[in-house]
C-alpha positions as CSV (number, residue, x, y, z in Angstrom):
1,M,141.6,56.8,155.5
2,K,141.0,60.5,156.5
3,S,138.9,62.5,154.3
4,I,141.7,65.2,153.8
5,M,145.0,64.2,152.9
6,T,148.1,65.7,153.3
7,I,150.0,67.3,150.5
8,P,154.0,66.6,151.0
9,E,155.6,70.0,151.1
10,K,157.3,71.4,148.1
11,Y,160.1,73.6,150.0
12,R,161.7,73.7,153.4
13,P,163.7,76.4,155.3
14,I,167.4,75.0,156.4
15,I,168.5,76.9,159.6
16,D,172.3,76.8,160.2
17,H,172.0,76.6,163.9
18,E,175.5,77.5,164.6
19,A,175.1,80.8,162.6
20,C,172.1,81.8,164.1
21,I,171.8,84.6,166.3
22,R,167.7,84.3,167.5
23,C,167.6,87.6,166.6
24,K,164.0,86.1,165.3
25,K,163.9,88.3,162.3
26,C,163.4,84.9,159.8
27,I,159.9,84.4,161.9
28,K,158.6,88.1,161.7
29,A,159.5,88.0,158.1
30,C,157.9,84.9,157.1
31,S,154.1,85.6,156.5
32,Y,153.0,82.3,155.7
33,G,153.7,80.7,159.3
34,A,156.4,78.5,158.3
35,L,158.8,79.3,161.2
36,E,158.3,79.4,164.8
37,F,160.3,80.2,167.5
38,K,160.6,77.2,170.3
39,D,162.6,75.6,173.1
40,D,165.4,78.5,172.5
41,K,165.7,78.2,168.3
42,V,164.1,78.8,165.1
43,K,162.1,75.6,164.1
44,V,160.9,74.9,160.7
45,G,157.0,74.0,160.2
46,K,154.8,73.6,157.5
47,G,153.5,76.1,154.6
48,C,157.1,77.3,153.3
49,V,156.2,78.7,149.5
50,A,159.9,79.7,148.9
51,C,159.4,83.5,148.7
52,V,162.7,83.5,150.5
53,R,162.0,86.7,152.9
54,C,163.4,85.0,155.5
55,V,166.6,84.8,153.6
56,F,167.2,88.2,152.6
57,E,166.2,89.2,156.1
58,C,168.3,87.2,158.0
59,P,171.8,88.8,159.2
60,T,174.0,85.9,159.6
61,D,173.2,84.3,156.4
62,A,171.7,81.1,158.5
63,I,169.1,80.3,156.3
64,I,168.9,78.7,152.8
65,V,165.2,77.1,150.9
66,N,165.7,74.0,149.6
67,E,163.0,72.5,146.9
68,L,162.3,69.0,148.6
69,P,162.4,65.8,146.6
70,K,159.3,64.6,145.0
71,Q,157.4,62.7,147.4
72,F,155.6,60.6,144.8
73,A,156.8,57.4,143.0
74,P,157.9,58.2,139.3
75,H,155.4,57.6,136.8
76,A,155.7,58.9,133.1
77,V,152.0,60.3,132.9
78,F,151.0,61.3,136.2
79,S,153.5,63.8,137.4
80,P,154.0,65.1,140.8
81,E,152.4,68.1,140.0
82,I,149.3,66.5,138.7
83,R,149.0,64.2,141.7
84,R,149.6,67.1,143.9
85,S,146.6,68.8,142.4
86,L,144.2,65.6,142.0
87,I,144.7,65.7,146.2
88,S,144.2,69.6,146.5
89,Q,140.7,69.1,144.6
90,A,139.9,66.0,146.2
91,N,140.3,67.8,149.7
92,S,138.5,70.6,148.7
93,G,136.1,70.2,145.9
94,G,136.9,73.9,144.6
95,V,138.8,75.1,141.6
96,L,142.4,75.5,142.1
97,L,144.0,79.1,141.7
98,S,147.1,80.3,141.1
99,S,148.9,83.5,140.3
100,C,151.7,84.8,137.9
101,G,151.7,83.6,134.7
102,A,151.4,80.5,133.1
103,N,153.5,78.0,135.0
104,A,153.5,74.9,132.4
105,E,156.4,73.8,130.6
106,Y,155.4,75.6,127.1
107,M,158.1,76.1,124.8
108,D,159.5,79.5,125.1
109,I,159.5,81.0,121.5
110,F,161.5,83.9,122.3
111,N,164.5,81.7,123.0
112,D,164.1,79.9,119.8
113,I,164.5,83.1,117.9
114,L,167.9,85.1,117.1
115,L,168.6,88.9,116.2
116,D,170.3,89.8,113.1
117,A,173.3,92.3,113.2
118,A,175.2,94.6,110.7
119,Q,178.4,93.6,109.1
120,V,179.9,95.1,106.0
121,T,177.3,96.2,103.2
122,N,175.1,97.4,106.1
123,P,177.3,99.3,108.5
124,S,176.5,99.1,112.3
125,I,175.7,102.7,114.3
126,D,177.8,103.3,117.4
127,P,174.9,104.3,119.5
128,L,177.3,106.4,121.9
129,R,178.2,108.4,119.2
130,E,175.4,108.6,116.9
131,P,171.4,109.3,117.8
132,V,169.3,106.4,118.2
133,E,165.9,107.0,118.4
134,T,163.6,105.4,120.9
135,K,161.1,107.6,121.3
136,T,157.6,105.9,120.4
137,Y,153.8,107.3,119.6
138,L,150.7,105.4,121.0
139,G,147.5,106.3,119.4
140,R,145.5,106.1,115.9
141,R,148.2,106.9,112.7
142,P,146.8,110.3,111.3
143,G,148.4,109.4,108.0
144,K,150.3,112.5,107.9
145,V,152.8,114.5,109.9
146,V,153.0,118.2,110.9
147,V,156.1,119.6,111.5
148,D,156.6,122.8,113.4
149,E,159.0,125.6,112.6
150,N,161.6,124.2,114.7
151,G,161.5,121.3,112.5
152,K,159.9,119.1,115.3
153,I,156.6,117.0,115.0
154,D,153.5,119.3,115.7
155,L,151.1,116.7,117.8
156,D,148.9,119.4,118.7
157,A,148.0,119.7,114.9
158,S,147.5,116.0,114.6
159,E,143.8,115.1,113.8
160,T,144.1,112.1,116.3
161,P,145.2,112.2,119.9
162,I,149.0,111.0,120.3
163,V,150.8,110.1,123.3
164,I,154.4,110.3,123.3
165,M,156.8,108.1,125.3
166,D,160.5,107.9,125.5
167,M,160.9,104.3,124.9
168,P,158.7,101.6,123.7
169,I,157.5,100.2,126.9
170,M,154.2,100.6,129.0
171,I,153.8,98.9,132.8
172,G,150.7,96.9,132.1
173,H,147.6,97.1,134.0
174,I,147.7,96.0,137.6
175,S,144.8,97.4,139.8
176,L,145.0,98.6,143.3
177,G,143.6,95.7,145.3
178,S,145.6,93.0,143.5
179,I,148.7,94.9,144.5
180,S,149.2,97.8,147.5
181,Y,149.1,101.1,147.6
182,N,152.7,101.4,147.8
183,A,153.6,99.0,144.9
184,Q,151.2,101.0,142.7
185,A,152.6,104.5,143.8
186,A,156.0,103.0,142.8
187,L,155.1,101.8,139.5
188,F,153.2,105.1,139.0
189,R,156.1,107.2,140.0
190,A,158.7,104.8,137.9
191,A,156.5,105.4,134.9
192,T,156.2,109.4,135.1
193,Q,160.0,109.6,136.0
194,L,160.5,107.8,132.4
195,N,157.9,109.6,130.9
196,I,156.4,106.1,129.6
197,L,152.6,104.9,130.5
198,A,151.7,102.8,133.2
199,G,148.1,100.8,133.3
200,T,145.7,101.6,136.4
201,G,144.1,98.0,135.6
202,E,140.2,97.9,136.4
203,G,140.2,99.4,140.1
204,G,139.9,103.0,139.1
205,L,142.5,105.4,140.2
206,H,143.1,106.7,143.9
207,N,142.9,110.3,144.7
208,D,146.7,110.4,145.9
209,F,147.6,109.6,142.1
210,Y,145.6,111.9,139.8
211,P,149.0,114.4,140.0
212,M,150.5,111.4,137.7
213,A,147.2,110.8,135.7
214,K,149.3,112.2,132.4
215,N,151.2,109.0,132.4
216,L,148.6,106.4,133.4
217,C,146.2,104.6,130.9
218,A,142.9,104.3,132.5
219,E,141.1,100.2,132.3
220,V,137.4,99.8,131.6
221,A,136.7,96.8,131.9
222,S,133.6,94.8,132.5
223,G,133.3,95.6,136.2
224,R,133.5,99.2,135.5
225,F,134.9,99.5,139.2
226,G,135.8,103.0,139.7
227,V,135.3,104.6,136.5
228,T,133.8,107.9,136.2
229,S,134.0,110.7,133.4
230,H,136.5,112.9,135.5
231,Y,138.9,109.7,135.8
232,L,138.9,109.4,131.9
233,K,139.2,112.7,131.3
234,E,142.3,112.8,133.5
235,V,144.3,110.2,132.0
236,S,146.7,109.8,128.9
237,C,144.8,107.3,127.2
238,V,141.7,104.6,127.9
239,D,141.9,100.8,127.4
240,I,138.6,98.5,127.2
241,K,139.7,95.7,129.2
242,I,138.0,92.6,126.7
243,G,140.4,89.8,128.1
244,Q,143.6,89.1,129.8
245,G,146.3,86.6,128.9
246,A,146.6,84.7,132.0
247,K,142.8,84.1,132.1
248,P,141.0,84.3,128.6
249,G,137.3,84.6,128.4
250,H,137.3,84.9,132.3
251,G,136.2,87.6,134.4
252,G,138.2,89.2,137.3
253,H,137.6,88.1,141.3
254,L,139.2,90.4,144.2
255,P,138.4,88.3,147.2
256,G,136.4,90.6,149.9
257,E,139.1,90.0,152.5
258,K,141.4,92.5,150.2
259,V,138.6,95.2,149.9
260,Q,139.5,97.4,152.5
261,K,138.6,100.9,152.9
262,L,141.3,102.2,150.4
263,I,139.9,99.9,148.1
264,S,136.3,100.1,148.9
265,E,136.8,103.9,148.2
266,T,138.4,103.7,144.9
267,R,136.5,100.9,143.7
268,M,133.3,102.7,144.7
269,I,132.1,98.9,146.1
270,P,131.1,98.2,150.1
271,L,133.7,97.4,152.3
272,G,134.7,93.3,152.5
273,T,132.5,92.8,149.8
274,D,133.8,90.6,146.5
275,A,134.8,92.8,143.5
276,L,133.4,90.5,140.8
277,S,134.1,91.5,137.0
278,P,131.5,89.5,134.8
279,Y,133.3,87.4,131.9
280,P,132.1,89.3,129.0
281,H,131.0,93.0,129.0
282,H,127.2,92.9,129.1
283,D,126.7,95.8,126.7
284,I,129.2,94.3,124.4
285,Y,128.2,90.9,121.9
286,S,129.0,92.1,118.6
287,I,132.0,94.4,116.9
288,E,129.2,97.0,116.3
289,D,128.4,96.8,120.3
290,L,132.4,97.5,120.8
291,Q,132.4,100.3,118.1
292,Q,129.4,102.1,120.2
293,L,131.6,101.8,123.5
294,I,134.4,103.1,121.5
295,S,132.8,105.7,120.5
296,V,131.0,106.8,123.8
297,L,134.5,107.1,125.6
298,K,135.6,109.1,123.1
299,E,133.0,111.3,123.3
300,S,133.1,111.4,127.1
301,T,136.6,112.4,126.9
302,E,136.2,115.1,124.1
303,Y,138.0,113.1,121.5
304,K,141.3,114.4,123.1
305,V,142.7,110.6,124.5
306,P,143.3,107.9,122.5
307,V,141.2,104.6,123.3
308,G,142.2,101.3,122.8
309,V,140.9,97.7,123.0
310,K,142.9,95.0,124.8
311,I,142.4,91.1,124.1
312,A,143.7,88.0,125.0
313,A,145.7,86.6,122.7
314,V,143.4,83.5,121.2
315,H,143.3,81.1,118.1
316,N,141.5,83.8,115.8
317,V,143.1,86.6,117.2
318,G,143.8,88.1,113.7
319,A,140.5,88.2,112.6
320,I,139.4,89.9,116.1
321,A,142.1,92.4,115.8
322,S,141.1,93.2,112.4
323,G,137.4,94.0,113.5
324,I,138.6,95.9,116.4
325,V,140.3,98.3,114.5
326,R,137.4,98.8,112.1
327,A,136.0,99.7,115.2
328,G,137.7,102.6,116.0
329,A,139.9,101.7,118.3
330,D,143.1,103.8,118.6
331,F,145.5,101.2,119.7
332,L,145.2,97.5,120.3
333,T,146.8,95.3,123.0
334,I,147.3,91.8,122.9
335,D,148.3,89.8,125.9
336,G,149.6,86.5,125.5
337,L,149.9,82.9,127.2
338,R,152.2,83.2,130.4
339,G,151.0,86.7,130.9
340,G,150.8,87.7,134.8
341,T,147.8,87.8,137.0
342,G,146.8,87.9,140.5
343,S,144.7,85.2,140.9
344,A,143.0,82.7,138.0
345,P,142.2,79.2,138.0
346,R,144.9,77.8,137.3
347,V,143.5,75.3,134.4
348,I,142.7,78.5,132.3
349,R,146.1,80.1,133.1
350,D,148.0,77.1,132.3
351,H,146.1,75.8,129.0
352,A,144.1,78.5,127.4
353,G,145.3,81.2,124.9
354,M,148.2,81.5,122.5
355,P,151.8,82.5,123.3
356,I,152.6,86.2,122.2
357,E,155.5,85.7,119.6
358,I,152.5,84.0,117.6
359,A,150.0,86.3,118.2
360,V,151.7,89.3,117.6
361,S,153.0,88.5,114.3
362,A,149.6,86.8,113.4
363,V,147.9,90.3,114.3
364,D,150.6,92.3,112.1
365,Q,150.3,90.2,109.4
366,R,146.8,90.4,108.8
367,L,146.0,94.1,109.6
368,E,149.2,94.5,106.9
369,Q,147.3,92.5,104.5
370,E,143.9,94.4,105.1
371,G,145.9,97.7,104.9
372,L,145.3,98.6,108.5
373,R,148.3,98.0,110.1
374,D,149.3,102.0,109.9
375,K,145.8,103.1,111.3
376,V,146.6,101.7,114.8
377,T,149.4,101.1,117.5
378,L,150.0,97.3,118.5
379,C,150.9,96.7,121.9
380,A,151.8,93.3,123.0
381,S,152.3,91.7,126.6
382,G,152.8,88.3,128.6
383,S,155.7,87.4,129.7
384,I,158.0,90.2,128.2
385,R,161.1,89.1,130.5
386,T,164.0,91.1,129.2
387,A,165.2,93.5,127.0
388,A,165.8,90.6,124.5
389,D,162.3,89.5,124.4
390,M,161.1,93.2,124.1
391,I,163.4,93.7,120.8
392,K,162.1,90.1,119.1
393,C,158.6,91.4,119.9
394,I,159.1,94.6,118.3
395,A,160.6,92.9,115.5
396,L,157.6,90.4,115.3
397,G,155.1,93.5,114.7
398,A,154.7,94.8,118.0
399,D,154.9,99.2,118.3
400,V,155.2,99.0,122.2
401,V,155.9,96.0,124.8
402,G,153.8,95.7,128.1
403,V,155.4,94.9,131.3
404,C,154.1,93.7,134.8
405,T,155.9,90.8,136.1
406,S,159.4,91.9,135.4
407,A,158.6,95.6,136.9
408,M,157.2,93.5,139.6
409,I,160.6,91.4,140.2
410,A,162.6,94.7,140.0
411,M,160.5,95.9,143.1
412,G,161.4,92.4,145.1
413,C,158.6,89.7,143.8
414,T,160.5,86.4,143.9
415,V,157.2,84.8,141.9
416,C,156.5,82.2,144.6
417,Q,153.0,82.1,142.8
418,Q,150.7,83.2,145.8
419,C,149.4,86.4,145.2
420,H,146.0,85.3,145.3
421,R,146.4,84.8,149.2
422,G,147.1,88.6,149.9
423,A,150.3,87.4,152.2
424,C,152.8,88.4,150.0
425,S,155.8,88.8,152.4
426,W,157.2,91.5,150.2
427,G,154.2,93.9,150.6
428,I,153.4,94.2,146.8
429,A,150.4,91.6,146.5
430,T,148.9,92.1,149.8
431,Q,146.8,94.5,151.4
432,K,147.8,94.1,155.3
433,P,149.2,97.3,156.7
434,E,152.0,95.3,158.4
435,L,153.0,93.8,155.2
436,T,152.4,96.5,152.8
437,S,154.9,99.1,155.1
438,R,157.9,96.5,154.2
439,L,157.8,97.8,150.5
440,D,159.9,101.5,150.4
441,I,158.6,103.6,147.6
442,D,161.2,105.3,146.8
443,I,163.7,102.6,146.4
444,A,160.8,100.0,144.7
445,T,160.5,103.3,141.9
446,Q,164.2,103.7,141.6
447,R,164.7,100.1,141.1
448,I,162.2,100.2,138.5
449,V,163.2,103.1,136.6
450,N,167.1,101.6,136.8
451,M,165.6,98.3,135.0
452,F,163.9,99.8,132.3
453,H,166.6,102.5,131.7
454,A,168.8,99.6,131.2
455,W,166.3,98.2,128.7
456,N,166.4,101.4,126.7
457,E,170.3,101.4,126.3
458,E,170.2,97.5,125.4
459,L,167.5,98.2,122.9
460,K,170.1,101.1,121.5
461,E,172.8,99.1,121.7
462,I,170.9,96.2,119.5
463,L,169.7,98.7,117.0
464,G,173.2,100.3,116.6
465,A,174.4,96.8,116.3
466,M,171.5,96.1,113.0
467,G,172.6,99.3,111.6
468,I,169.2,100.9,112.6
469,D,168.8,104.4,113.9
470,S,165.0,104.2,115.0
471,V,163.2,101.6,116.8
472,E,160.3,102.4,114.4
473,S,162.1,100.8,111.9
474,L,162.5,97.6,113.5
475,V,158.5,97.1,114.0
476,G,157.5,94.2,112.3
477,N,161.1,94.0,110.6
478,R,160.9,90.1,110.8
479,D,163.9,89.8,108.1
480,R,166.0,90.7,110.9
481,L,165.2,87.9,113.2
482,R,166.1,84.1,112.4
483,Y,164.6,80.8,113.9
484,I,167.0,78.0,115.5
485,G,164.2,75.9,117.5
486,P,162.5,72.5,116.6
487,N,159.3,73.4,114.5
488,P,159.9,74.7,111.6
489,R,156.3,75.5,111.2
490,I,156.4,77.6,113.9
491,A,158.9,80.0,112.0
492,E,156.8,79.9,109.0
493,I,153.4,81.2,111.1
494,L,155.8,83.9,112.4
495,D,156.9,84.6,108.9
496,V,160.8,84.2,110.3
497,K,163.3,82.6,108.0
498,H,165.2,79.5,109.5
499,S,169.0,80.3,110.8
500,G,171.0,80.0,107.5
501,E,169.0,81.7,105.2
502,G,169.8,84.8,103.7
503,W,167.9,87.9,103.2
504,G,165.5,88.6,100.0
């Protein structure tokens, strides 16, 4: 028996040789070596990951990518995926890595929640003819509102720094290194055009992006890569990363082959070395330690920007959130199971954490019970796929939702889960110049802007249908939701009534 067993292929490109004009564009497009030109025709090899770049590049539609039948005998317990994983580990002896969000078949609770709509006694609002407000504020709630002589809220008079966004959406933290310069530029430009926030990720901020800093949220992770006082003072807000939904309790790892000159300069680390973020912050072992870091960051930014904390959704998330608010955080981000990542151990990605639907409702209820909810902005992320997910998440308790993977898909990502390999054929999750050049920054920016503009219009449509004229009135309004799933206990935890139950 061989020491290395061959793992059956999952995908295979199918070439229509009669339609093929032998332009070889598909071969150039494939960054995984699955196609070659031999004997005057395109031939299929091994290694296809279903990124489908070849399909999009083919001028004659001569290629399709098929998922192959499972090459294993049927078994009710040892599924083909489990057997593939076991063979991979027996071959390598290492931890299996993967990308994107959890790929296990967990129930998607968003799909089990229905939205309410107004009818007779609570008339709906036509958003085309009447104003429906989607403007959102991020920061610690001051407890009072100061209105200027023109009837507008005067944020300069607020005792705490507040950031205004034109919609309750922020682009989540995606670092330069995990994605390409072009991809991050598109995300930041889109955030600027939409007047929302985008997270920088834990890799610092490249000098080219400082002109957009007022629409950026800096991340201070355990590795503190690229963190300087100048950087913190320039951005709109600062986020202390304690955890990430895709890998709760885990640190960060950017392989050395991705640390090229651009990344080395931005993160302020030696060229070609692995960028390892420790699992914990080595100066945080208690809420009091976290309180001290929050105070230090507020002091270093002269109390001019909100300072928040990001945690993964874990089983005691309500109590943790309470401690974070009491420690002085201006905003709190909960990142749920299914949240995206550029690289994570598959065992953690697929088996640790909590769905964001449950986590955000639990935190909202806990803070409300303790009289803390009105003091903080609650952000929720982790597989917010569509405007419908966003709306349901806000009704469950979030003020703002964080979106990453959907924004990547708008740019061209096909969610093939190979980000950690650094060979993204769409030029998004790679540092190879021949691949990054494939992503047109202007086109990618416009596509992200289009998508979020559509989401905001759909938000207005739903708010109008509910008879609500402001998104703030939807926050935590769980009475406008109904559960239709198979587990009534989930409805109880969410504090959402079952379909068929009325108001009151």
